[in-house]
PAZAPA-4460 file (N, C-alpha, C; in steps of 0.05 Angstrom, whole numbers, plus 32768, in hexadecimal, padded with zeros to 4 digits):
% residues 189
    n_x    n_y    n_z   ca_x   ca_y   ca_z    c_x    c_y    c_z   seq   type   mol
   7D24   8292   809F   7D2C   827C   808D   7D13   826C   8084     1      M     A
   7D00   8269   8097   7CE8   825A   8090   7CD9   8267   8079     2      E     A
   7CD9   8282   8078   7CCB   8290   8063   7CD8   8289   8048     3      L     A
   7CF2   8289   8047   7D00   8283   802E   7CFB   8266   8025     4      F     A
   7CF9   8254   8038   7CF2   8238   8032   7CD6   8236   8026     5      I     A
   7CC3   8245   8032   7CA8   8245   8027   7CA7   8251   800B     6      M     A
   7CB5   8267   8007   7CB6   8273   7FEC   7CC1   825F   7FD8     7      I     A
   7CD7   8252   7FDF   7CE3   823E   7FCE   7CD0   8227   7FC8     8      D     A
   7CC2   821E   7FDC   7CAF   8208   7FD8   7C99   8210   7FC5     9      A     A
   7C8F   8229   7FC8   7C7A   8233   7FB5   7C85   8234   7F99    10      C     A
   7C9D   823E   7F95   7CAA   823F   7F7B   7CAC   8224   7F6E    11      R     A
   7CB5   8210   7F7E   7CB9   81F5   7F74   7C9E   81E7   7F6E    12      R     A
   7C89   81F2   7F7A   7C6E   81E7   7F75   7C60   81F6   7F5E    13      A     A
   7C70   8206   7F50   7C67   8215   7F38   7C52   822A   7F3E    14      S     A
   7C54   8237   7F55   7C42   824D   7F5B   7C46   8263   7F46    15      A     A
   7C2F   826E   7F3C   7C31   8283   7F28   7C3C   829D   7F33    16      R     A
   7C34   82A2   7F4C   7C3F   82BA   7F59   7C40   82B5   7F77    17      S     A
   7C52   82C3   7F84   7C56   82C0   7FA1   7C56   82DC   7FAD    18      I     A
   7C42   82E0   7FBE   7C40   82F9   7FCD   7C47   82F3   7FEA    19      T     A
   7C5B   8300   7FF4   7C64   82FB   800F   7C58   8311   8021    20      V     A
   7C4B   8308   8036   7C3F   831B   804A   7C50   831B   8063    21      V     A
   7C5B   8332   8068   7C6D   8335   807F   7C62   834B   8091    22      I     A
   7C52   8344   80A5   7C46   8359   80B6   7C5C   836A   80C4    23      P     A
   7C71   835E   80CD   7C87   836C   80DA   7CA1   8366   80CC    24      Y     A
   7CAB   8379   80BD   7CC5   8376   80AF   7CDB   837E   80C3    25      F     A
   7CE5   836A   80D1   7CF7   836F   80E7   7D11   837D   80E0    26      G     A
   7D19   837D   80C7   7D33   838A   80C0   7D30   83A6   80B7    27      Y     A
   7D18   83B1   80B8   7D13   83CC   80AD   7D23   83E2   80BC    28      A     A
   7D2A   83DE   80D5   7D3A   83F2   80E3   7D57   83F3   80DA    29      R     A
   7D60   83DD   80CE   7D7B   83DC   80C4   7D7B   83E5   80A7    30      A     A
   7D73   83FE   80A2   7D6F   8409   8087   7D86   841A   807E    31      D     A
   7D9A   841E   808E   7DB1   842E   8086   7DC9   8426   8097    32      R     A
   7DE0   8430   808E   7DF8   842B   809D   7DFC   8440   80B2    33      K     A
   7DFD   8438   80CB   7E02   844B   80E1   7E20   8450   80E4    34      A     A
   7E2F   843D   80DB   7E4C   843F   80DC   7E58   842D   80C6    35      Q     A
   7E72   842F   80C1   7E7E   841F   80AD   7E7D   8401   80B3    36      G     A
   7E80   83F1   809F   7E80   83D3   80A1   7E66   83C8   80AE    37      R     A
   7E50   83D5   80A7   7E36   83CC   80B2   7E24   83C5   809A    38      E     A
   7E16   83AF   809D   7E04   83A7   8088   7DEB   83B8   8087    39      A     A
   7DDF   83BB   8070   7DC4   83C7   806D   7DB1   83AF   806B    40      I     A
   7DA9   83A5   8082   7D9B   838C   8083   7D7F   838D   8076    41      T     A
   7D72   83A4   8077   7D58   83A7   806A   7D5B   83A1   804C    42      A     A
   7D70   83AB   803F   7D74   83A7   8023   7D7B   838A   801E    43      K     A
   7D8C   837E   802F   7D93   8362   802C   7D7A   8350   802D    44      L     A
   7D68   8355   8041   7D50   8345   8044   7D3E   8349   802C    45      A     A
   7D3C   8361   8021   7D2C   8366   8009   7D37   8356   7FF2    46      A     A
   7D51   8356   7FEF   7D5E   8347   7FD9   7D59   8329   7FDC    47      N     A
   7D5B   831F   7FF4   7D57   8302   7FF9   7D3A   82FA   7FF2    48      L     A
   7D27   830B   7FF9   7D0B   8305   7FF3   7D07   8304   7FD5    49      L     A
   7D13   8316   7FC6   7D11   8316   7FA9   7D1F   82FE   7F9D    50      T     A
   7D37   82F9   7FA5   7D46   82E2   7F9B   7D39   82C7   7FA1    51      E     A
   7D2C   82C5   7FB8   7D1F   82AC   7FBF   7D07   82A6   7FAD    52      A     A
   7CFC   82BB   7FA0   7CE6   82B7   7F8D   7CCC   82C6   7F93    53      G     A
   7CCD   82D9   7FA5   7CB5   82E9   7FAB   7CAF   82FB   7F93    54      S     A
   7C95   82FE   7F8D   7C8C   8310   7F78   7C82   832A   7F83    55      D     A
   7C79   832A   7F9B   7C6D   8341   7FA8   7C70   833E   7FC6    56      R     A
   7C71   8354   7FD4   7C74   8354   7FF2   7C5F   8367   7FFD    57      V     A
   7C52   835F   8013   7C40   8370   8022   7C4C   8374   803E    58      I     A
   7C50   838D   8046   7C5B   8393   8061   7C48   83A6   806F    59      V     A
   7C49   83A6   8089   7C37   83B7   8099   7C48   83CA   80AA    60      C     A
   7C42   83E4   80A8   7C4F   83F9   80B7   7C6E   83F5   80B8    61      D     A
   7C7A   83F6   80A1   7C97   83F3   809F   7CA4   840A   80AE    62      M     A
   7CB8   8403   80BE   7CC6   8416   80D0   7CD2   842D   80BF    63      H     A
   7CDE   8426   80A9   7CEB   8439   8098   7CDF   8438   807C    64      S     A
   7CD3   844E   8073   7CC7   844F   8059   7CDC   844C   8043    65      A     A
   7CF5   8454   8048   7D0A   8451   8034   7D10   8434   802F    66      Q     A
   7D0C   8423   8042   7D11   8406   803E   7CFE   83FA   8029    67      A     A
   7CE7   8407   8025   7CD5   83FD   8010   7CE3   83FE   7FF4    68      L     A
   7CF4   8411   7FF1   7D03   8414   7FD8   7D19   83FF   7FD4    69      G     A
   7D1E   83EF   7FE7   7D33   83DB   7FE5   7D29   83C3   7FD6    70      Y     A
   7D0F   83C0   7FD2   7D04   83A9   7FC4   7D04   83AE   7FA6    71      F     A
   7D0B   8399   7F97   7D0A   839A   7F7A   7CF0   838E   7F6F    72      D     A
   7CDE   8388   7F80   7CC3   837E   7F79   7CAE   8390   7F86    73      I     A
   7C95   838E   7F7D   7C80   839F   7F89   7C7D   839A   7FA7    74      P     A
   7C79   83B0   7FB6   7C74   83AF   7FD3   7C5A   83BE   7FD9    75      V     A
   7C49   83B1   7FE8   7C31   83BE   7FF2   7C35   83C4   800F    76      D     A
   7C33   83DE   8016   7C38   83E7   8031   7C1C   83ED   803E    77      H     A
   7C14   83DD   8051   7BFA   83E1   805E   7BFF   83EC   807A    78      I     A
   7BEA   83F7   8086   7BED   8405   80A0   7BDA   83FA   80B5    79      Y     A
   7BE4   83FA   80CE   7BD4   83F1   80E4   7BC3   8407   80F1    80      G     A
   7BC6   841F   80E7   7BB8   8436   80F2   7B9A   8432   80F4    81      Q     A
   7B8C   8428   80DF   7B6F   8425   80E2   7B67   8413   80F8    82      P     A
   7B76   83FE   80FE   7B6F   83EB   8113   7B73   83F9   812E    83      V     A
   7B88   8408   8131   7B8D   8417   814A   7B77   842C   814F    84      I     A
   7B70   843A   8139   7B5B   844F   813C   7B40   8442   8143    85      L     A
   7B3A   842B   8138   7B21   841D   8140   7B21   8415   815D    86      D     A
   7B39   840C   8167   7B3B   8405   8183   7B37   841E   8195    87      Y     A
   7B44   8434   818E   7B41   844C   819E   7B24   8456   819D    88      L     A
   7B16   8453   8187   7AFA   845C   8185   7AE9   844B   8197    89      A     A
   7AF1   8432   819D   7AE1   8421   81AF   7AE5   8428   81CC    90      S     A
   7AF9   8438   81D2   7AFF   8440   81EE   7AF1   845B   81F3    91      K     A
   7AEC   8460   820D   7AE0   8479   8215   7AF8   848C   821B    92      T     A
   7B00   849B   8207   7B16   84AD   820A   7B0C   84CA   8208    93      I     A
   7B16   84DA   8219   7B0F   84F7   821A   7B12   8503   81FE    94      S     A
   7B02   8516   81F8   7B05   8525   81DF   7B1E   8536   81DF    95      K     A
   7B28   853D   81F7   7B3F   854D   81F9   7B58   853C   81F9    96      D     A
   7B61   8535   81E1   7B78   8524   81DE   7B8E   8531   81CE    97      L     A
   7BA6   8525   81D0   7BBD   852E   81C1   7BCB   8515   81B7    98      V     A
   7BD4   8516   819E   7BE3   84FF   8193   7C01   8506   8197    99      V     A
   7C10   84F3   81A1   7C2C   84F8   81A7   7C3E   84E5   8197   100      V     A
   7C52   84F1   818A   7C66   84E1   817D   7C7D   84DD   8192   101      S     A
   7C85   84C3   8196   7C99   84BE   81AA   7CB6   84C7   81A1   102      P     A
   7CB8   84CF   8188   7CD2   84DA   817F   7CCD   84EB   8166   103      D     A
   7CE1   84FA   815E   7CDE   850C   8147   7CDA   84FC   812E   104      V     A
   7CE5   84E5   812C   7CE2   84D4   8114   7CC6   84CA   810F   105      G     A
   7CB5   84CB   8123   7C9A   84C1   8120   7C85   84D7   811C   106      G     A
   7C8D   84F0   8118   7C7B   8506   8116   7C67   8503   80FF   107      V     A
   7C70   84FA   80E8   7C5E   84F7   80D1   7C48   84E3   80D7   108      V     A
   7C50   84CD   80E4   7C3C   84B8   80EB   7C28   84C4   8100   109      R     A
   7C33   84D2   8114   7C21   84DD   8128   7C0F   84F2   811D   110      A     A
   7C19   8502   810B   7C08   8517   80FE   7BF1   850B   80EF   111      R     A
   7BF7   84F5   80DF   7BE2   84E7   80D0   7BCD   84DB   80E3   112      A     A
   7BD7   84D1   80F9   7BC5   84C5   810E   7BB3   84DB   811A   113      F     A
   7BBF   84F2   8120   7BB0   8508   812C   7B9A   8512   8119   114      A     A
   7BA0   8513   80FF   7B8C   851B   80EC   7B73   8509   80ED   115      K     A
   7B78   84F0   80F1   7B61   84DC   80F2   7B52   84DF   810C   116      K     A
   7B5D   84EC   8120   7B50   84F0   8139   7B47   850D   813B   117      L     A
   7B37   8516   8128   7B2C   8531   8127   7B41   8546   8128   118      S     A
   7B57   8541   811B   7B6E   8554   811A   7B77   855C   8136   119      D     A
   7B7B   8548   8146   7B85   854C   8162   7BA0   855A   8162   120      A     A
   7BA6   8569   8177   7BC0   8576   8179   7BD6   8561   817B   121      P     A
   7BEE   856A   8176   7C06   8558   8174   7C1B   8561   8189   122      L     A
   7C28   854E   8195   7C3E   8553   81A7   7C55   8540   819F   123      A     A
   7C6D   8547   81A6   7C84   8537   819E   7C96   8534   81B6   124      I     A
   7C9F   851B   81BB   7CB3   8516   81D0   7CCE   8518   81C3   125      V     A
   7CDE   852A   81CC   7CF9   852D   81C1   7D0C   851C   81D1   126      D     A
   7D1A   850A   81C4   7D2C   84F8   81D3   7D47   84F7   81C4   127      K     A
   7D5A   84EE   81D3   7D75   84EB   81C8   7D7D   84CE   81CD   128      R     A
   7D85   84C0   81B8   7D8D   84A4   81BB   7DA9   84A2   81C8   129      R     A
   7DAB   848F   81DB   7DC4   848B   81E8   7DD3   8472   81DD   130      Q     A
   7DC5   8463   81CC   7DD1   844B   81BF   7DBA   843A   81B4   131      G     A
   7DC1   8423   81A8   7DAC   8411   819D   7D99   8409   81B3   132      H     A
   7D7F   840B   81AE   7D69   8402   81C0   7D69   8412   81DA   133      N     A
   7D77   8428   81DC   7D77   8439   81F4   7D6F   8455   81EC   134      L     A
   7D5E   8462   81FB   7D57   847D   81F6   7D53   848D   8210   135      S     A
   7D57   84A6   820E   7D53   84B7   8226   7D40   84CE   821D   136      E     A
   7D2A   84D1   822B   7D17   84E6   8225   7D22   8501   822F   137      V     A
   7D21   8515   821E   7D2C   852F   8226   7D16   8543   822D   138      M     A
   7D03   8548   821B   7CEE   855B   8221   7CD6   8558   820E   139      H     A
   7CC1   8565   8214   7CA8   8563   8205   7CA4   857D   81F5   140      L     A
   7C9C   8579   81DC   7C95   858F   81CA   7C77   858E   81C7   141      I     A
   7C68   85A1   81D2   7C4B   85A1   81D0   7C3E   85A0   81EC   142      G     A
   7C24   85A1   81ED   7C15   85A3   8206   7C04   858A   820A   143      D     A
   7C07   857D   8221   7BF8   8565   8228   7BE8   8569   8242   144      V     A
   7BEC   857F   824F   7BDF   8583   826A   7BC1   8581   8269   145      K     A
   7BB7   856E   827A   7B9A   8569   827C   7B8E   855A   8264   146      G     A
   7B9F   8550   8252   7B95   8542   823B   7B9B   8524   823C   147      K     A
   7B8D   8515   822C   7B93   84F8   8228   7BA8   84F7   8212   148      V     A
   7BBF   84EC   8218   7BD5   84EA   8205   7BD4   84CE   81F8   149      A     A
   7BD6   84CE   81DD   7BD7   84B4   81CE   7BF2   84B4   81C0   150      I     A
   7C04   84A3   81CA   7C1E   84A0   81BE   7C1C   848C   81A7   151      M     A
   7C26   8493   8190   7C24   8482   8178   7C3F   847C   816D   152      V     A
   7C45   8462   8169   7C5F   845A   815D   7C5B   8442   814C   153      D     A
   7C6E   843C   813A   7C6B   8425   8129   7C72   840B   8138   154      D     A
   7C86   840E   814B   7C8D   83F6   815A   7C96   83FE   8176   155      M     A
   7C93   83EB   8188   7C9E   83ED   81A3   7CB1   83D6   81A7   156      I     A
   7CCA   83DC   81A9   7CDF   83C7   81AC   7CE5   83C1   81C9   157      D     A
   7CF5   83D2   81D6   7CFB   83CE   81F2   7CE7   83DC   8204   158      T     A
   7CD6   83ED   81F9   7CC2   83FD   8207   7CCF   8414   8217   159      A     A
   7CE9   8419   8214   7CF6   842E   8222   7CEC   844A   821A   160      G     A
   7CE9   844E   8200   7CE0   8468   81F6   7CC3   846D   81FE   161      T     A
   7CB2   8459   81FC   7C96   845C   8203   7C92   8461   8221   162      I     A
   7CA0   8451   8232   7C9C   8454   824F   7CA8   846F   8259   163      T     A
   7CBF   8476   824E   7CCB   8490   8256   7CB9   84A7   824C   164      S     A
   7CAF   84A4   8234   7C9E   84B8   8228   7C84   84BB   8238   165      G     A
   7C78   84A4   8240   7C5F   84A5   8250   7C64   84B2   826B   166      A     A
   7C7B   84AC   8277   7C82   84B9   8291   7C84   84D7   828E   167      A     A
   7C91   84DF   8278   7C94   84FC   8273   7C78   8509   826E   168      L     A
   7C67   84FB   8260   7C4C   8506   825A   7C3C   8509   8274   169      L     A
   7C3E   84F5   8286   7C30   84F7   82A0   7C3C   850E   82B0   170      K     A
   7C56   8511   82B0   7C64   8526   82BF   7C5B   8542   82B4   171      Q     A
   7C56   8543   829A   7C4E   855C   828D   7C30   8561   8290   172      E     A
   7C21   854F   829E   7C05   8554   82A4   7BF1   8545   8293   173      G     A
   7BF9   8532   8284   7BE5   8522   8274   7BD3   8514   8287   174      A     A
   7BB9   8514   8280   7BA5   8507   8291   7BA8   84E8   828F   175      E     A
   7BAC   84DE   8277   7BB1   84C2   8273   7BC3   84BF   825A   176      A     A
   7BD0   84A8   8258   7BE1   84A2   8241   7BDB   8487   8235   177      V     A
   7BD6   8487   821B   7BD3   846E   820D   7BEB   846B   81FA   178      Y     A
   7BF5   8452   81F8   7C0B   844D   81E6   7C01   843A   81D0   179      A     A
   7C05   8441   81B7   7BFB   8431   81A1   7C12   842B   818E   180      C     A
   7C13   8412   8184   7C27   840B   8170   7C1C   83F4   815F   181      C     A
   7C28   83F1   8148   7C21   83DA   8137   7C31   83C2   813E   182      T     A
   7C4A   83C5   8144   7C5C   83AF   814A   7C66   83B0   8167   183      H     A
   7C5C   839E   8177   7C66   839B   8193   7C7C   8386   8194   184      A     A
   7C94   838F   818F   7CAB   837C   818F   7CB2   8373   81AC   185      V     A
   7CB3   8386   81BE   7CB7   8381   81DB   7CCF   836E   81DF   186      L     A
   7CE7   8377   81D7   7CFE   8366   81D8   7D0C   8364   81F3   187      S     A
   7D05   8376   8205   7D11   8376   8220   7CFC   836B   8234   188      M     A
   7D05   8363   824C   7CF2   8358   825F   7CE1   836E   826B   189      Q     A
***
């Protein structure tokens, strides 16, 4: 609500243009109907930003790329990957590493990340969701034995996927596990 109040205040002060910077677009996961009588909240939030008077929006590592299409105004989508890569470069990490996607939906992100790390090999944690904010790790696709595993995701909410995935990677022989994300929501204790 505060964001809409600020946009309105800028409009009333005759701002020529208003660019809204939203590092974490919290409604991006609500980008489709999972069942009937459910709102598509990402679209609603995009509409509200436009109607409030925004001329442009900047978001960082949007959870769902399709939600970018919900805006009727220009959207700049920036990425946290360069910052994470700089951090990893400052660490003493073995050359023998593998980039791990914590789920099938993050494979494109993990593959892009792996390319930036000298085209490191890729592994995928296959999981099956048991409900909202709950996941169960099933098995690993790829080899992590004796390697440093770098798990990459856009957000960590309850940390269930990351912790279960890290446990699986250690069980499968990973030497060490790093977890990287742009948005640390950490909604559970």
